[in-house]
C-alpha positions in Angstrom: 7.7 -14.5 11.4 10.7 -13.6 9.3 13.4 -15.9 8.0 15.8 -15.4 10.9 13.0 -16.2 13.5 11.9 -19.2 11.5 15.4 -20.6 11.3 15.9 -20.0 15.0 12.6 -21.9 15.8 13.6 -24.8 13.5 17.0 -25.0 15.1 15.5 -25.0 18.5 13.0 -27.8 17.6 15.6 -30.0 15.9 18.6 -29.4 18.2 20.7 -28.3 15.2 22.8 -25.2 15.0 21.2 -22.2 13.3 23.7 -22.2 10.4 23.2 -25.9 9.8 19.5 -25.4 9.8 19.8 -22.5 7.3 21.9 -24.7 5.0 19.3 -27.5 5.3 16.5 -25.1 4.4 18.4 -23.7 1.4 19.0 -27.3 0.2 15.4 -28.3 0.6 14.1 -25.1 -1.1 16.7 -25.5 -3.9 15.5 -29.0 -4.6 11.9 -27.9 -4.6 12.8 -25.0 -7.0 14.4 -27.5 -9.3 11.3 -29.6 -9.4 9.1 -26.5 -10.1 11.5 -25.5 -13.0 10.9 -29.0 -14.5 7.1 -28.5 -14.1 6.8 -31.2 -11.4 4.6 -31.0 -8.3 6.0 -31.5 -4.8 3.8 -33.1 -2.2 4.6 -33.0 1.5 2.1 -35.5 2.9 1.6 -33.8 6.3 1.6 -30.3 4.9 0.3 -30.0 1.4 0.9 -29.9 -2.4 2.9 -27.4 -4.3 2.3 -27.5 -8.1 3.0 -25.5 -11.2 -0.2 -24.6 -13.0 -0.7 -23.0 -16.4 -3.0 -20.0 -16.6 -4.6 -19.7 -20.0 -4.4 -16.6 -22.2 -7.3 -14.2 -21.7 -8.7 -10.9 -22.8 -8.4 -8.0 -20.4 -10.0 -4.6 -20.6 -8.2 -1.5 -19.4 -10.9 0.2 -17.2 -9.7 3.8 -18.0 -9.3 3.5 -21.8 -11.7 0.6 -22.6 -8.9 -0.9 -24.7 -8.9 -4.7 -24.9 -5.6 -6.5 -24.5 -4.6 -10.1 -24.8 -2.8 -11.4 -21.7 -0.5 -14.3 -22.7 -0.5 -17.6 -20.9 1.8 -18.0 -17.9 2.9 -20.6 -15.3 2.1 -19.9 -11.6 3.0 -21.8 -8.4 -0.1 -23.0 -6.5 -0.4 -24.5 -3.0 -3.1 -26.8 -1.8 -2.9 -27.4 2.0 -3.5 -30.8 3.6 -7.0 -31.4 4.8 -6.0 -31.5 8.5 -4.3 -28.0 8.1 -7.4 -26.6 6.4 -9.6 -27.8 9.2 -7.2 -26.4 11.9 -7.2 -23.0 10.2 -11.0 -23.0 9.8 -11.4 -23.6 13.5 -9.1 -20.7 14.3 -6.0 -22.8 15.1 -7.4 -24.1 18.4 -7.6 -27.8 19.0 
């Protein structure tokens, strides 16, 4: 499902116009992005937890040359789904 289809589905479910729904989604995602920039987690109780995690530095070996390189630490965005969503997906989405 692409962005246009997703917005159309949300607009249909909420009874809002598509452009209003797009503005709402942009606002929500912007607020989430601001939280991530600050290093804060965002928990949506019925959906899951988005959090910023720090990956430690590590040594990597180039397979063709055998040269060892140090990969610096970095921040990554991680998602942990709600237990009910995990169970639904494990069962193939049928309930």
